C-alpha positions as CSV (number, residue, x, y, z in Angstrom):
1,X,40.8,-48.9,95.0
2,X,39.3,-51.8,93.2
3,X,36.6,-51.3,90.7
4,X,34.3,-54.2,91.1
5,X,32.5,-55.7,88.1
6,X,33.1,-54.6,84.5
7,X,31.1,-51.7,83.1
8,X,31.4,-49.3,80.2
9,X,34.4,-46.9,80.2
10,X,34.9,-45.0,77.0
11,X,33.9,-47.9,74.8
12,X,35.9,-50.4,76.8
13,X,34.7,-53.0,79.2
14,X,35.2,-52.6,82.9
15,X,35.0,-49.7,85.2
16,X,38.0,-47.3,85.4
17,X,39.2,-46.2,88.7
18,X,41.6,-43.7,90.1
19,X,43.1,-45.1,93.3
20,X,42.8,-46.2,96.9
21,X,42.6,-49.8,97.9
22,X,39.8,-51.7,99.6
23,X,40.3,-53.9,102.7
24,X,41.3,-57.5,102.0
25,X,38.9,-60.3,101.9
26,X,41.0,-63.3,102.8
27,X,43.8,-65.5,101.5
28,X,42.8,-67.2,98.2
29,X,44.8,-70.2,99.2
30,X,42.7,-70.8,102.4
31,X,44.9,-69.4,105.1
32,X,43.6,-66.3,106.9
33,X,45.2,-63.0,106.0
34,X,46.8,-60.9,108.7
35,X,44.6,-57.9,109.2
36,X,46.3,-54.5,108.5
37,X,47.6,-52.7,111.6
38,X,45.0,-50.0,111.8
39,X,41.7,-49.5,113.7
40,X,38.3,-50.4,112.3
41,X,37.4,-46.7,112.1
42,X,40.4,-46.1,109.6
43,X,39.3,-49.1,107.6
44,X,35.8,-47.8,107.3
45,X,37.1,-44.5,106.2
46,X,39.3,-46.1,103.5
47,X,36.4,-48.2,102.2
48,X,34.2,-45.1,102.1
49,X,36.7,-43.1,100.1
50,X,37.1,-46.1,97.7
51,X,33.3,-46.0,97.0
52,X,33.5,-42.3,96.3
53,X,36.4,-42.7,93.9
54,X,34.7,-45.5,92.0
55,X,31.5,-43.6,91.7
56,X,33.4,-40.5,90.4
57,X,35.2,-42.5,87.7
58,X,32.1,-44.3,86.6
59,X,30.4,-40.9,86.2
60,X,33.4,-39.5,84.3
61,X,33.2,-42.5,81.9
62,X,29.6,-42.0,80.9
63,X,28.8,-41.0,77.4
64,X,28.2,-42.5,74.0
65,X,31.5,-44.0,72.8
66,X,32.4,-46.8,70.4
67,X,35.0,-49.5,70.7
68,X,38.2,-48.8,68.8
69,X,38.4,-50.6,65.4
70,X,40.8,-53.4,65.9
71,X,41.7,-56.6,64.0
72,X,43.0,-59.8,65.3
73,X,46.6,-59.9,66.1
74,X,48.9,-62.4,64.5
75,X,49.7,-63.5,68.0
76,X,46.9,-65.5,69.7
77,X,45.0,-63.3,72.2
78,X,46.3,-63.6,75.7
79,X,49.7,-65.1,74.7
80,X,52.4,-63.8,77.0
81,X,55.7,-62.5,75.9
82,X,59.1,-62.0,77.7
83,X,59.1,-59.2,80.2
84,X,62.5,-57.9,79.3
85,X,62.8,-54.9,77.0
86,X,63.4,-55.9,73.4
87,X,63.6,-54.3,69.9
88,X,64.2,-50.7,69.0
89,X,64.5,-47.9,71.5
90,X,60.9,-47.6,72.9
91,X,60.5,-43.8,73.1
92,X,62.4,-40.8,71.7
93,X,61.2,-38.2,74.0
94,X,58.6,-36.9,76.5
95,X,55.7,-34.4,76.5
96,X,56.1,-33.0,80.0
97,X,56.4,-36.0,82.3
98,X,54.7,-38.4,79.9
99,X,56.7,-40.4,77.3
100,X,55.7,-39.9,73.7
101,X,56.7,-41.1,70.2
102,X,56.1,-44.8,70.6
103,X,56.9,-47.3,67.7
104,X,54.0,-48.3,65.5
105,X,54.2,-51.9,66.4
106,X,53.1,-54.2,69.2
107,X,56.1,-53.4,71.3
108,X,55.3,-49.6,71.0
109,X,51.7,-50.2,71.8
110,X,52.6,-52.0,75.0
111,X,55.1,-49.3,76.1
112,X,52.5,-46.6,75.5
113,X,49.8,-48.5,77.4
114,X,52.1,-49.0,80.4
115,X,53.1,-45.4,80.6
116,X,49.6,-44.1,80.0
117,X,48.2,-46.3,82.8
118,X,50.6,-44.6,85.2
119,X,49.4,-41.2,84.2
120,X,45.7,-42.1,84.3
121,X,45.9,-43.1,88.0
122,X,48.4,-40.5,89.2
123,X,47.9,-37.9,91.8
124,X,48.1,-35.3,89.1
125,X,44.8,-36.5,87.5
126,X,43.0,-34.9,90.6
127,X,44.6,-31.5,89.9
128,X,42.5,-29.5,87.4
129,X,45.5,-27.9,85.6
130,X,47.4,-31.1,85.2
131,X,44.4,-33.2,84.4
132,X,43.6,-31.0,81.4
133,X,47.2,-31.5,80.2
134,X,47.2,-35.2,80.7
135,X,43.9,-35.7,78.9
136,X,45.1,-33.5,76.0
137,X,48.4,-35.5,75.7
138,X,47.0,-39.0,76.1
139,X,43.7,-39.2,74.2
140,X,42.7,-39.0,70.6
141,X,41.5,-35.5,69.7
142,X,37.8,-36.4,69.3
143,X,37.6,-37.7,72.9
144,X,39.4,-34.9,74.6
145,X,36.6,-32.4,75.3
146,X,34.1,-35.0,76.4
147,X,36.6,-36.6,78.8
148,X,37.8,-33.3,80.2
149,X,34.2,-32.2,80.9
150,X,33.3,-35.5,82.5
151,X,36.4,-35.6,84.7
152,X,35.9,-32.0,85.8
153,X,32.4,-32.9,87.0
154,X,33.5,-36.1,88.7
155,X,36.4,-34.4,90.5
156,X,34.4,-31.5,91.8
157,X,35.4,-29.3,94.8
158,X,33.0,-31.3,97.0
159,X,34.5,-34.6,95.9
160,X,38.1,-33.5,96.5
161,X,37.2,-32.2,99.9
162,X,36.0,-35.7,100.9
163,X,39.5,-36.9,100.0
164,X,41.0,-34.2,102.2
165,X,42.2,-32.2,99.2
166,X,41.5,-28.6,98.3
167,X,40.0,-27.5,95.0
168,X,43.4,-27.5,93.4
169,X,43.9,-31.2,94.3
170,X,46.5,-30.5,97.1
171,X,46.6,-32.1,100.5
172,X,46.4,-30.1,103.7
173,X,49.6,-28.7,105.3
174,X,51.6,-31.6,106.8
175,X,49.9,-34.2,104.6
176,X,51.0,-35.8,101.3
177,X,48.5,-37.3,98.9
178,X,50.1,-40.4,97.3
179,X,49.1,-42.2,94.1
180,X,52.0,-44.1,92.6
181,X,51.5,-46.9,90.1
182,X,53.9,-49.5,88.8
183,X,53.1,-51.7,85.8
184,X,54.0,-55.3,86.4
185,X,53.4,-56.6,82.8
186,X,51.5,-56.0,79.6
187,X,49.5,-58.2,77.1
188,X,48.3,-57.4,73.6
189,X,44.9,-58.8,73.0
190,X,44.2,-57.1,69.6
191,X,46.5,-55.4,67.1
192,X,46.6,-53.8,63.7
193,X,48.8,-51.0,62.4
194,X,46.0,-48.4,63.3
195,X,44.6,-49.8,66.5
196,X,45.5,-52.0,69.5
197,X,44.1,-53.2,72.7
198,X,46.5,-53.7,75.6
199,X,46.0,-55.0,79.1
200,X,48.4,-53.6,81.8
201,X,48.7,-55.5,85.1
202,X,49.6,-52.9,87.8
203,X,50.3,-52.5,91.5
204,X,50.6,-49.3,93.4
205,X,50.4,-47.3,96.6
206,X,47.5,-44.9,97.3
207,X,46.2,-42.7,100.1
208,X,47.2,-39.8,102.3
209,X,50.5,-39.8,104.3
210,X,50.7,-37.8,107.4
211,X,50.3,-38.0,111.2
212,X,46.7,-36.8,111.1
213,X,45.6,-38.7,108.0
214,X,42.3,-40.7,108.2
215,X,43.1,-42.3,104.8
216,X,46.4,-44.1,105.3
217,X,48.5,-45.2,102.3
218,X,48.0,-48.8,101.3
219,X,48.7,-50.9,98.2
220,X,46.5,-52.3,95.5
221,X,46.6,-54.6,92.4
222,X,44.6,-54.0,89.3
223,X,44.5,-54.4,85.5
224,X,43.8,-51.6,83.1
225,X,42.7,-52.2,79.5
226,X,43.5,-49.5,77.0
227,X,42.1,-49.3,73.5
228,X,44.7,-47.4,71.5
229,X,44.5,-45.7,68.2
230,X,47.4,-44.5,66.0
231,X,46.9,-40.8,65.6
232,X,49.3,-37.8,65.2
233,X,52.2,-40.2,64.6
234,X,51.8,-41.8,68.0
235,X,49.6,-44.2,70.0
236,X,46.7,-42.4,71.7
237,X,44.0,-43.6,74.1
238,X,40.6,-44.1,72.5
239,X,39.1,-45.8,75.6
240,X,40.1,-47.4,78.9
241,X,38.7,-49.6,81.6
242,X,39.8,-51.2,84.8
243,X,39.2,-54.2,87.0
244,X,40.7,-55.4,90.3
245,X,43.5,-58.0,90.5
246,X,45.2,-60.4,89.9
247,X,46.4,-59.8,93.5
248,X,48.9,-62.0,95.4
249,X,48.7,-62.9,99.1
250,X,49.8,-60.0,101.2
251,X,53.2,-60.4,102.8
252,X,53.7,-60.1,106.6
253,X,55.7,-56.9,106.2
254,X,55.7,-54.3,109.0
255,X,54.0,-51.1,107.7
256,X,56.2,-48.0,107.6
257,X,55.0,-44.9,109.4
258,X,53.3,-42.0,107.5
259,X,56.5,-39.8,107.5
260,X,58.6,-42.6,105.9
261,X,56.0,-43.0,103.1
262,X,55.7,-39.3,102.4
263,X,59.5,-39.0,102.3
264,X,59.8,-42.0,99.9
265,X,57.3,-40.5,97.5
266,X,59.3,-37.2,97.5
267,X,62.7,-38.8,97.2
268,X,62.1,-41.7,94.7
269,X,61.3,-40.7,91.2
270,X,59.1,-42.6,88.7
271,X,60.2,-44.5,85.6
272,X,59.6,-44.6,81.9
273,X,58.2,-48.1,81.2
274,X,59.0,-49.9,78.0
275,X,58.8,-53.2,76.2
């Protein structure tokens, strides 16, 4: 699920990605990591799918785009802020499943970026009908058609079949495709009243749950960078990019079986994220 080195993505820096984690490389503190409880054949399959997803997103992000026009924030770039929600009510409503109507300030930009990150790496982005709606809702109007065309080409029928999904983005009978992301924190690196750049640190679970799955659900950590523009009385995405990490050391938790994961995805709903 990681993206590797930074690269262009709609005017941003870094490669965007959809989902699916890579195998671990080792404990950054020196101690060996416990290998996941699955065979080498499954691990190879997961890594193969990761490569496919990264290539698809890189393809979708091709095109001539410019960085959003931003000015320096009054807050030094990279300065952290409290993680508790503060200020005015963050969002008055939703457009389908996606929150909308964010405040025209740094808090509103962070709330928008967190919620948009969840949508951009959701399972719905692989479904043609929902993908079109998501792109229309999230992006500035002058980027919508280009992005829709690029994503449709990237998520072709052939590509989806390699993930075990049909042309509508659905898993086979008895299987559940999982792509659930949870923002851990946000950081504003640039801000003006018309544009903002926000980094969103995320974790999530990605893969296919089911007894016959060759792409088991696993977790990942990544950071999305979204360049936002104030348009149509709301924050909209002008460009986005993604990079792996920061990732903590994996805990020694016993992995749940595929049925438990599939049941959890169906029973536990997502959140609206806000500063």
